[in-house]
FIMI-824394 format. One record per residue (C-alpha): x, y, z; residue in three letters. Coordinates in Angstrom, 2 decimals. Layout:
BEGIN
+---------+---------+---------+---------+
|       X |       Y |       Z | residuo |
+---------+---------+---------+---------+
|       X |       Y |       Z |     ala |
...
+---------+---------+---------+---------+
***
This chain:
BEGIN
+---------+---------+---------+---------+
|       X |       Y |       Z | residuo |
+---------+---------+---------+---------+
|  -17.90 |  191.92 | -145.24 |     met |
|  -20.17 |  194.78 | -146.29 |     thr |
|  -20.32 |  197.16 | -149.18 |     thr |
|  -21.89 |  200.48 | -149.95 |     thr |
|  -24.62 |  200.12 | -152.58 |     pro |
|  -24.39 |  201.67 | -155.99 |     val |
|  -25.82 |  205.21 | -155.91 |     pro |
|  -29.26 |  205.85 | -157.30 |     gly |
|  -29.88 |  207.51 | -160.64 |     pro |
|  -28.57 |  211.02 | -161.27 |     asn |
|  -31.21 |  212.66 | -163.44 |     pro |
|  -29.21 |  215.85 | -163.62 |     ala |
|  -26.50 |  214.10 | -165.63 |     gly |
|  -23.02 |  215.61 | -165.39 |     asp |
|  -22.37 |  216.79 | -161.80 |     pro |
|  -19.38 |  218.88 | -162.83 |     his |
|  -20.22 |  220.98 | -165.83 |     gly |
|  -18.04 |  221.57 | -168.87 |     ala |
|  -15.08 |  223.16 | -167.10 |     his |
|  -14.56 |  220.77 | -164.19 |     asp |
|  -14.21 |  217.40 | -165.94 |     ala |
|  -10.57 |  216.51 | -166.66 |     pro |
|   -9.85 |  215.59 | -170.23 |     gly |
|  -13.30 |  216.22 | -171.60 |     arg |
|  -13.06 |  215.41 | -175.33 |     pro |
|  -14.09 |  217.73 | -178.08 |     asp |
|  -17.11 |  216.82 | -180.14 |     gly |
|  -20.74 |  215.98 | -179.36 |     pro |
|  -21.90 |  215.70 | -175.77 |     asp |
|  -23.35 |  212.22 | -176.14 |     gly |
|  -22.07 |  208.93 | -177.56 |     pro |
|  -22.83 |  208.01 | -181.14 |     asp |
|  -26.00 |  206.11 | -180.36 |     val |
|  -29.63 |  207.25 | -180.35 |     pro |
|  -30.63 |  208.88 | -177.09 |     asp |
|  -33.74 |  206.73 | -177.27 |     ala |
|  -31.68 |  203.69 | -176.28 |     val |
|  -30.51 |  205.37 | -173.08 |     arg |
|  -34.01 |  206.62 | -172.39 |     glu |
|  -35.45 |  203.13 | -172.76 |     arg |
|  -32.88 |  201.67 | -170.39 |     leu |
|  -33.49 |  204.50 | -167.92 |     ser |
|  -37.21 |  203.73 | -168.15 |     ala |
|  -36.44 |  200.27 | -166.79 |     val |
|  -36.10 |  201.85 | -163.33 |     arg |
|  -39.63 |  203.21 | -163.57 |     thr |
|  -41.01 |  199.80 | -164.52 |     glu |
|  -39.15 |  198.01 | -161.73 |     val |
|  -40.48 |  200.56 | -159.21 |     ala |
|  -44.02 |  199.41 | -160.06 |     lys |
|  -43.27 |  196.14 | -158.26 |     ala |
|  -40.22 |  196.82 | -156.07 |     val |
|  -40.11 |  199.61 | -153.49 |     val |
|  -36.95 |  201.37 | -152.38 |     gly |
|  -34.17 |  199.40 | -154.10 |     gln |
|  -33.05 |  202.02 | -156.64 |     asp |
|  -29.37 |  201.44 | -155.86 |     ala |
|  -29.66 |  197.71 | -156.55 |     ala |
|  -31.46 |  198.40 | -159.84 |     val |
|  -28.67 |  200.77 | -160.84 |     ser |
|  -26.08 |  198.13 | -160.00 |     gly |
|  -27.83 |  195.49 | -162.09 |     leu |
|  -28.09 |  197.87 | -165.05 |     leu |
|  -24.42 |  198.84 | -164.80 |     val |
|  -23.38 |  195.17 | -164.71 |     ala |
|  -25.63 |  194.38 | -167.66 |     leu |
|  -24.05 |  197.15 | -169.73 |     leu |
|  -20.57 |  195.90 | -168.81 |     cys |
|  -21.32 |  192.26 | -169.55 |     gly |
|  -20.63 |  191.43 | -165.90 |     gly |
|  -22.40 |  189.71 | -163.03 |     his |
|  -23.73 |  190.82 | -159.65 |     val |
|  -23.59 |  189.39 | -156.14 |     leu |
|  -26.61 |  190.59 | -154.19 |     met |
|  -26.49 |  190.42 | -150.41 |     glu |
|  -29.50 |  190.90 | -148.18 |     gly |
|  -31.55 |  189.22 | -145.49 |     val |
|  -34.52 |  187.11 | -146.63 |     pro |
|  -37.57 |  189.10 | -147.64 |     gly |
|  -36.04 |  192.25 | -149.13 |     val |
|  -37.27 |  191.50 | -152.69 |     ala |
|  -34.15 |  190.01 | -154.25 |     lys |
|  -36.11 |  187.45 | -156.29 |     thr |
|  -38.85 |  189.94 | -157.16 |     leu |
|  -36.24 |  192.47 | -158.29 |     leu |
|  -34.62 |  190.07 | -160.77 |     val |
|  -37.95 |  188.81 | -162.07 |     arg |
|  -39.22 |  192.38 | -162.56 |     thr |
|  -35.99 |  193.50 | -164.24 |     leu |
|  -36.30 |  190.60 | -166.70 |     ala |
|  -39.85 |  191.64 | -167.49 |     gly |
|  -38.88 |  195.26 | -168.09 |     ala |
|  -35.98 |  194.19 | -170.34 |     leu |
|  -37.95 |  191.51 | -172.21 |     asp |
|  -35.30 |  188.85 | -171.56 |     val |
|  -35.63 |  185.26 | -170.45 |     gly |
|  -35.05 |  184.49 | -166.79 |     thr |
|  -34.75 |  181.43 | -164.60 |     arg |
|  -34.20 |  180.89 | -160.89 |     arg |
|  -32.05 |  178.18 | -159.32 |     val |
|  -32.25 |  177.48 | -155.61 |     gln |
|  -28.73 |  176.45 | -154.66 |     phe |
|  -28.63 |  173.59 | -152.15 |     thr |
|  -25.88 |  171.34 | -150.71 |     pro |
|  -26.86 |  168.44 | -153.01 |     asp |
|  -26.93 |  170.47 | -156.24 |     leu |
|  -24.54 |  169.02 | -158.83 |     met |
|  -22.83 |  170.85 | -161.73 |     pro |
|  -24.94 |  168.98 | -164.29 |     gly |
|  -28.09 |  170.25 | -162.58 |     asp |
|  -27.29 |  173.76 | -163.75 |     ile |
|  -25.23 |  173.25 | -166.91 |     thr |
|  -27.36 |  170.49 | -168.42 |     gly |
|  -26.48 |  166.90 | -169.26 |     ser |
|  -26.64 |  164.21 | -171.91 |     met |
|  -29.81 |  162.13 | -171.71 |     val |
|  -31.18 |  159.22 | -173.69 |     val |
|  -33.83 |  160.23 | -176.21 |     asp |
|  -36.94 |  158.24 | -175.36 |     ala |
|  -37.90 |  158.09 | -179.04 |     gly |
|  -34.75 |  156.92 | -180.84 |     gly |
|  -32.52 |  155.85 | -177.99 |     gly |
|  -29.79 |  158.33 | -179.00 |     asp |
|  -28.03 |  160.65 | -176.60 |     leu |
|  -29.10 |  164.28 | -176.74 |     arg |
|  -28.19 |  167.33 | -174.71 |     phe |
|  -30.79 |  168.62 | -172.29 |     arg |
|  -30.13 |  172.25 | -171.44 |     glu |
|  -29.84 |  173.26 | -167.81 |     gly |
|  -31.16 |  176.48 | -166.26 |     pro |
|  -27.95 |  178.31 | -167.20 |     leu |
|  -29.35 |  178.59 | -170.71 |     phe |
|  -31.21 |  181.82 | -170.05 |     thr |
|  -30.42 |  185.52 | -170.25 |     gln |
|  -30.89 |  186.57 | -166.63 |     leu |
|  -30.22 |  183.87 | -164.06 |     leu |
|  -31.09 |  184.25 | -160.40 |     leu |
|  -28.64 |  182.05 | -158.49 |     ala |
|  -30.37 |  182.02 | -155.12 |     asp |
|  -28.15 |  181.45 | -152.06 |     glu |
|  -25.05 |  180.61 | -154.07 |     ile |
|  -23.08 |  180.03 | -150.87 |     asn |
|  -25.29 |  177.05 | -149.96 |     arg |
|  -23.91 |  174.81 | -152.71 |     thr |
|  -20.55 |  172.99 | -152.76 |     pro |
|  -17.50 |  174.60 | -154.39 |     pro |
|  -17.67 |  172.19 | -157.36 |     lys |
|  -21.08 |  173.52 | -158.39 |     thr |
|  -20.08 |  177.10 | -157.60 |     gln |
|  -17.11 |  176.65 | -159.93 |     ser |
|  -19.33 |  175.35 | -162.73 |     ala |
|  -21.46 |  178.48 | -162.46 |     leu |
|  -18.47 |  180.80 | -162.27 |     leu |
|  -16.89 |  179.14 | -165.31 |     glu |
|  -20.06 |  179.87 | -167.28 |     ala |
|  -19.97 |  183.47 | -166.05 |     met |
|  -16.37 |  183.89 | -167.16 |     glu |
|  -16.52 |  182.09 | -170.52 |     glu |
|  -20.17 |  182.58 | -171.57 |     gly |
|  -20.38 |  178.87 | -172.33 |     gln |
|  -20.63 |  175.45 | -170.68 |     val |
|  -18.74 |  172.28 | -171.50 |     ser |
|  -20.51 |  168.92 | -171.21 |     val |
|  -18.95 |  165.68 | -172.42 |     asp |
|  -16.15 |  167.60 | -174.09 |     gly |
|  -18.48 |  169.80 | -176.14 |     thr |
|  -18.72 |  173.54 | -175.52 |     ser |
|  -22.11 |  175.18 | -175.87 |     arg |
|  -22.57 |  178.95 | -175.95 |     ser |
|  -24.97 |  180.63 | -173.56 |     leu |
|  -27.56 |  183.19 | -174.74 |     pro |
|  -26.63 |  186.85 | -175.22 |     val |
|  -27.00 |  188.85 | -173.09 |     pro |
|  -26.20 |  186.52 | -170.19 |     phe |
|  -26.03 |  187.81 | -166.64 |     met |
|  -25.98 |  186.07 | -163.27 |     val |
|  -27.52 |  187.75 | -160.25 |     ala |
|  -26.38 |  185.61 | -157.33 |     ala |
|  -27.70 |  186.09 | -153.81 |     thr |
|  -26.35 |  185.29 | -150.39 |     gln |
|  -27.70 |  185.73 | -146.88 |     asn |
|  -25.35 |  187.84 | -144.70 |     pro |
|  -26.60 |  186.59 | -141.34 |     val |
|  -26.92 |  182.80 | -141.65 |     glu |
|  -23.72 |  180.78 | -142.06 |     tyr |
|  -24.70 |  177.26 | -140.95 |     glu |
|  -24.53 |  174.86 | -143.88 |     gly |
|  -22.89 |  177.38 | -146.21 |     thr |
|  -19.75 |  177.33 | -148.36 |     tyr |
|  -18.47 |  180.94 | -148.31 |     pro |
|  -17.14 |  182.13 | -151.65 |     leu |
|  -13.33 |  182.43 | -151.55 |     pro |
|  -11.68 |  185.64 | -152.64 |     glu |
|  -10.79 |  184.27 | -156.08 |     ala |
|  -14.46 |  183.56 | -156.81 |     gln |
|  -15.71 |  186.83 | -155.31 |     leu |
|  -13.31 |  188.60 | -157.67 |     asp |
|  -15.27 |  187.20 | -160.64 |     arg |
|  -18.34 |  189.25 | -159.69 |     phe |
|  -18.22 |  192.69 | -161.25 |     leu |
|  -20.33 |  194.25 | -158.48 |     leu |
|  -21.64 |  193.43 | -155.06 |     lys |
|  -24.79 |  195.29 | -154.07 |     val |
|  -26.45 |  195.28 | -150.67 |     val |
|  -30.22 |  195.26 | -150.42 |     leu |
|  -31.12 |  196.78 | -147.09 |     gly |
|  -34.34 |  196.72 | -145.13 |     val |
|  -36.56 |  199.55 | -146.43 |     pro |
|  -37.15 |  202.68 | -144.43 |     glu |
|  -40.45 |  203.09 | -142.58 |     arg |
|  -42.22 |  205.04 | -145.35 |     ala |
|  -41.07 |  202.52 | -147.95 |     gln |
|  -42.19 |  199.59 | -145.83 |     glu |
|  -45.56 |  201.26 | -145.39 |     met |
|  -45.83 |  201.45 | -149.19 |     glu |
|  -44.96 |  197.76 | -149.49 |     val |
|  -47.73 |  196.83 | -147.08 |     leu |
|  -50.18 |  199.20 | -148.77 |     arg |
|  -49.57 |  197.48 | -152.09 |     arg |
|  -50.05 |  194.04 | -150.58 |     his |
|  -53.25 |  195.18 | -148.88 |     ala |
|  -54.46 |  196.34 | -152.29 |     ala |
|  -53.90 |  192.86 | -153.73 |     gly |
|  -50.35 |  192.98 | -155.08 |     phe |
|  -49.09 |  189.50 | -156.04 |     asp |
|  -45.26 |  189.28 | -156.07 |     pro |
|  -45.44 |  186.26 | -158.39 |     thr |
|  -47.32 |  188.26 | -161.04 |     asp |
|  -45.22 |  191.23 | -162.12 |     val |
|  -47.33 |  191.73 | -165.24 |     ala |
|  -50.32 |  192.21 | -162.95 |     gly |
|  -48.44 |  195.09 | -161.30 |     ala |
|  -48.34 |  196.87 | -164.66 |     gly |
|  -44.70 |  196.07 | -165.46 |     val |
|  -44.14 |  196.11 | -169.21 |     arg |
|  -41.15 |  195.58 | -171.45 |     ala |
|  -39.60 |  198.97 | -172.26 |     val |
|  -36.25 |  197.73 | -173.63 |     ala |
|  -34.87 |  194.58 | -175.19 |     gly |
|  -31.69 |  192.66 | -176.03 |     pro |
|  -31.04 |  194.90 | -179.05 |     ala |
|  -31.03 |  197.94 | -176.76 |     asp |
|  -28.58 |  196.20 | -174.43 |     val |
|  -26.27 |  195.42 | -177.35 |     ala |
|  -26.41 |  199.02 | -178.61 |     ala |
|  -25.79 |  200.38 | -175.12 |     ala |
|  -22.79 |  198.08 | -174.60 |     arg |
|  -21.28 |  199.35 | -177.83 |     ala |
|  -21.88 |  202.95 | -176.71 |     ala |
|  -20.29 |  202.29 | -173.30 |     val |
|  -17.24 |  200.97 | -175.12 |     gly |
|  -16.88 |  204.37 | -176.79 |     arg |
|  -17.02 |  206.36 | -173.56 |     val |
|  -13.69 |  208.17 | -173.26 |     gln |
|  -11.41 |  208.11 | -170.24 |     val |
|   -8.80 |  210.85 | -169.81 |     ala |
|   -5.27 |  209.81 | -168.71 |     pro |
|   -5.80 |  211.70 | -165.45 |     glu |
|   -8.86 |  209.57 | -164.65 |     val |
|   -7.04 |  206.36 | -165.56 |     val |
|   -4.30 |  207.41 | -163.15 |     gly |
|   -6.91 |  208.11 | -160.48 |     tyr |
|   -8.32 |  204.58 | -160.82 |     val |
|   -4.82 |  203.09 | -160.58 |     val |
|   -3.95 |  205.20 | -157.53 |     asp |
|   -7.16 |  204.14 | -155.75 |     val |
|   -6.32 |  200.49 | -156.36 |     ala |
|   -2.74 |  200.96 | -155.17 |     arg |
|   -3.92 |  202.78 | -152.05 |     ala |
|   -5.89 |  199.68 | -150.99 |     thr |
|   -2.76 |  197.52 | -151.40 |     arg |
|   -0.88 |  199.83 | -149.05 |     glu |
|   -3.65 |  200.03 | -146.40 |     ala |
|   -2.26 |  198.50 | -143.17 |     pro |
|   -5.68 |  197.09 | -142.19 |     ser |
|   -5.98 |  195.00 | -145.36 |     leu |
|   -4.39 |  191.63 | -146.08 |     ser |
|   -5.67 |  191.74 | -149.66 |     leu |
|   -5.92 |  194.86 | -151.79 |     gly |
|   -7.47 |  195.46 | -155.19 |     val |
|   -5.89 |  193.48 | -158.02 |     ser |
|   -5.38 |  194.83 | -161.56 |     pro |
|   -8.58 |  192.95 | -162.47 |     arg |
|  -10.40 |  194.98 | -159.84 |     gly |
|   -8.98 |  198.24 | -161.20 |     ala |
|  -10.12 |  197.24 | -164.69 |     thr |
|  -13.57 |  196.45 | -163.30 |     ala |
|  -13.79 |  199.91 | -161.72 |     leu |
|  -12.91 |  201.49 | -165.06 |     leu |
|  -15.63 |  199.47 | -166.80 |     arg |
|  -18.35 |  200.29 | -164.29 |     thr |
|  -17.40 |  203.98 | -164.28 |     ser |
|  -17.80 |  204.13 | -168.06 |     arg |
|  -21.23 |  202.50 | -167.87 |     ala |
|  -22.30 |  204.90 | -165.10 |     trp |
|  -21.11 |  207.89 | -167.13 |     ala |
|  -23.09 |  206.72 | -170.16 |     trp |
|  -26.25 |  206.11 | -168.13 |     leu |
|  -25.93 |  209.69 | -166.88 |     asn |
|  -25.76 |  211.10 | -170.41 |     gly |
|  -22.03 |  211.61 | -170.90 |     arg |
|  -19.42 |  210.13 | -173.23 |     asp |
|  -16.51 |  210.75 | -170.83 |     tyr |
|  -15.73 |  209.57 | -167.30 |     val |
|  -15.27 |  211.95 | -164.36 |     thr |
|  -13.63 |  211.23 | -160.99 |     pro |
|  -17.11 |  211.36 | -159.44 |     asp |
|  -18.12 |  208.38 | -161.60 |     asp |
|  -15.16 |  206.47 | -160.21 |     val |
|  -16.01 |  207.37 | -156.63 |     lys |
|  -19.69 |  206.54 | -157.15 |     ala |
|  -18.91 |  202.96 | -158.20 |     leu |
|  -15.81 |  202.33 | -156.07 |     ala |
|  -17.50 |  200.69 | -153.09 |     his |
|  -19.79 |  198.37 | -155.04 |     ala |
|  -16.99 |  197.39 | -157.43 |     thr |
|  -14.06 |  197.04 | -155.03 |     leu |
|  -15.16 |  196.31 | -151.46 |     ala |
|  -15.92 |  192.61 | -151.97 |     his |
|  -12.42 |  192.16 | -153.44 |     arg |
|  -10.70 |  193.31 | -150.22 |     leu |
|   -9.58 |  191.20 | -147.28 |     gly |
|   -9.30 |  192.51 | -143.72 |     leu |
|   -6.46 |  191.50 | -141.43 |     arg |
|   -7.72 |  189.44 | -138.44 |     pro |
|   -6.46 |  192.02 | -135.96 |     glu |
|   -8.36 |  194.77 | -137.80 |     ala |
|  -11.53 |  192.68 | -137.66 |     glu |
|  -11.11 |  192.19 | -133.93 |     leu |
|  -10.84 |  195.94 | -133.52 |     glu |
|  -14.19 |  196.35 | -135.30 |     gly |
|  -12.73 |  197.81 | -138.49 |     thr |
|  -15.01 |  197.63 | -141.49 |     asp |
|  -13.96 |  197.10 | -145.13 |     val |
|  -16.12 |  200.02 | -146.17 |     ala |
|  -14.28 |  202.29 | -143.71 |     gln |
|  -10.89 |  201.20 | -145.02 |     val |
|  -11.94 |  201.76 | -148.61 |     leu |
|  -13.35 |  205.17 | -147.75 |     ala |
|  -10.03 |  206.10 | -146.16 |     ser |
|   -8.13 |  204.88 | -149.21 |     ala |
|  -10.35 |  206.96 | -151.48 |     leu |
|   -9.88 |  210.02 | -149.28 |     ala |
|   -6.10 |  209.61 | -149.40 |     ser |
|   -5.91 |  209.79 | -153.21 |     val |
|   -5.85 |  213.29 | -154.75 |     pro |
|   -8.76 |  213.87 | -157.12 |     val |
|   -7.66 |  215.12 | -160.55 |     pro |
|   -9.01 |  218.51 | -161.53 |     arg |
+---------+---------+---------+---------+
***
């Protein structure tokens, strides 16, 4: 199953202009939050580019998910900078980060934490697991058993973990960037549709183009160390307070009834597609609305346009769709079916 990555940044802002966006509200052009917050979050892309070459779409996807309070499934072959991307993003955002390598013998307590005996007094105390961070890299999530996957996904959904009957809140912001390898299936536990649906976005990190790969090698020849992002000049340009302010601003981005109808019609079109056994659920339609609002805000607007919806549709919806076996045998691709569904829905003007 493949998806189209999130588009890269749109420095020009509104692609329509004042007269083409349906339901554009009266009032100021930007949300009621200092433009400096948006500028600082936009500057994160520049900082990440100091260490990571050619993954602008993935950076955009991670930022959108962060602003929505959601989580990201990153798919890519080994060696396309998935780990480096998350580590660099954490450095640019000044948030804590941890990495967990998911393996077949990983138990839920290994990630949530567990009760241990205090060596000093002999009392039981809680020892936090790696989930207690702000940006977690869950590496090769499909290599661990469903029980451990479920423990992670419960934390993603609830923002807390429960150990020995006690619930403990996770830090804020909290985001999971989970990775999976698209070409190696031996010894894996593929995520079922119900678990895939819990990820707000799925982004694909492709192999860089020739010029980008040349730049990667040039940097390494000049002494670049992928384990030392600070040495690459990456600095913190935003922080948790900026994320909180941006989330509040995204919540104020307005959506005209025509655009809401467009989102609903796109979701319904996938349910009627003959090549699909599973279409987009209402949760998926809600997710598309959320990501579209975040994308609109990042591009300097306080209202959503149909282009925002189309820009985020593939990354938000494609991993929630299921192909019929006969369609797979015919070589049909989920991305093709979703593109056809989008093309079949009239765009509001």
